[in-house]
Steps between C-alpha positions, in 0.01 A plus 500: 500500500587296806795624708808281493532256781882449433717651774716789385843600628710807436874470531673829595851585558686351207616654171222311318408211298704361323809660619856358545643752748546306828361239740154634557460538112616135448242386766224687324581354157436150664224590744269716280437229236480235779216706678320558164506123440372444849188704436601852592460832319870640527598865465867594530594858555821618343711777349498620134813381329578234760286220349508294183154485362623330189666217690388167341479362835235745629174354618216699338283432791712724728395858484782753508430854646771766475481796737713802533788565745834666547797317352779520758682267735338651795154604389387238240376231741294743714368699199392200298368331806286792577338523152451121466342481844266786423392354169439157672299651797306750289468383148541124495452359852607129499390225729852506639828683447859340493734789608868470458748681717442680836549834332135457389394467853429875485204418272357203677263725706339616162437131404380408845257803504337332185484164664755347259706227693876506434767239476828678550844370399717686744822435308823526682605734779513807268584755780839316554608534132811698456376652175230699674569830678370580841170645377432200277583262784259686719226486236532127469483459868180694526362301206586181686308626805203589276526161343491322837193716591294493178613198305237227520762216452859515463743284282845427614725372225750350772444356843766730633298803375182359675715487820588871473139610443374290788750639737503876378142543396303234665363358171494154362443402141534239243849372365505491126853513336590550136518241237755411236458382139692180440620541138673162470817465281592816316782562257770733622500863390742492206768730653514326836599143513306272741643467847763761449363817625385665835158681475331760711150619436384799710378845517778725566447610859751471793295244698527261220883492565565663152813705611657205652416274211650735254834491698473126521436488108832682459673215679304216347548639142872419506398135447136486410241695289249696716156588370300776680125546432335800647514877551368769726228599251582857543873527443746595764818404675452123502427498126813714444715261708371209299583661167842598641560139590395381159737742337794386707426127515424320156383203695208697654184533301211729607176430337279751679131423570390174306127485436539181274418208731660240245821680525498543859405138558772392272761710682384351832480138375849494367681716754805350676387686808232752584550754770190633700591800710150621612489578877181666581163344418352163504478234237666659209362425157858503334619241745196282440527516133887415523390183698240413234761524234740276700775776541783410751434772759733694731292743696562766768447362848164633616207356678293531185732334267556217738118437527460488128808297402537258800778273397478591139756773527833630629504806719765775522567825697433807295874601429655506167754235598251260659262535196792439256626204700152335511440559137842356402458188710165421344593572137823289519337203658286284265386292786384802699318645194311169418388453883408870513289466190326181596405649853379824347271329252357259759423790757343706231273219394392425842440860642509766232273433205268752348218254515511484877552875539225596268261239677586664837417852385171371353410336824583806701300721266206274495498478885468895511208505241314216694544693822375816349185317385397379846 
């Protein structure tokens, strides 16, 4: 039998395929089938119980490999990254590896030793996230340094992230943001009338402005429904505070994590206003998807949110009163909502489509494989 001449890629650092957990997983749901269609043999490493192998949208050409790891907020990324990298380097060496998150920088020397070129999505500035303790922040910082040293090519999902890497680590890379799925018109979710509610979609961590938004929601709920999507994933204080708010304010509705895209897109498409509070990171997948759905957006004022939104959003300070005032002004102005929706849809279609994102990843991976063959 003749050996395959198709290039192969291993995707390391997500929860697997298909998975609906977060931004990396959403990207892989689009990218893995795109690469398979473009002539690649695709293997996605993941975690047992985190994927949906029975998903009707699953592309059978994509191989899913589950490895072992430790399920905890501090050790899961490192432990699963280690076992996936070991398997890729020793058992199933690919033509190239797409590695997500600098925490996996610790394992890049293993892939490098096996002459496997790596394309590394550096994600955000993880060592500045409030949710991590001192040890975890130090680990991310070391992982970033190892990524800068051993990563063959880097991916920055925002231009501002690229600026940080050039100034702090002396490494350049390719800019590839996230994409959004444009769902078109969708009927409102039955219990929430279109244009009447404020919506937030975020993982419950302090740097996503969750504590401040919960206080703002208490103010806003006196006049408008508030819908909250997200959780910590592990329980804790912010989940308890969200539940206490729901118990005391009938106008506040907490849905927890929503993995049903149809439901999530309908919530975004019909929201009176969407609040985006992410402060640390680059191009945020939730923000890009909100734009693709045409949600009127009020965002925390950061360099990253301004880069993504341009003139398609309103920016506020991260205080409960400023957030509540910004949301109130948007939701009570039909003209502002219509203009914000129009601007968001136009900017999404111009800059943040999955077709352009996947094509950029394919070009970057192809370039690595071609360089290796020289």
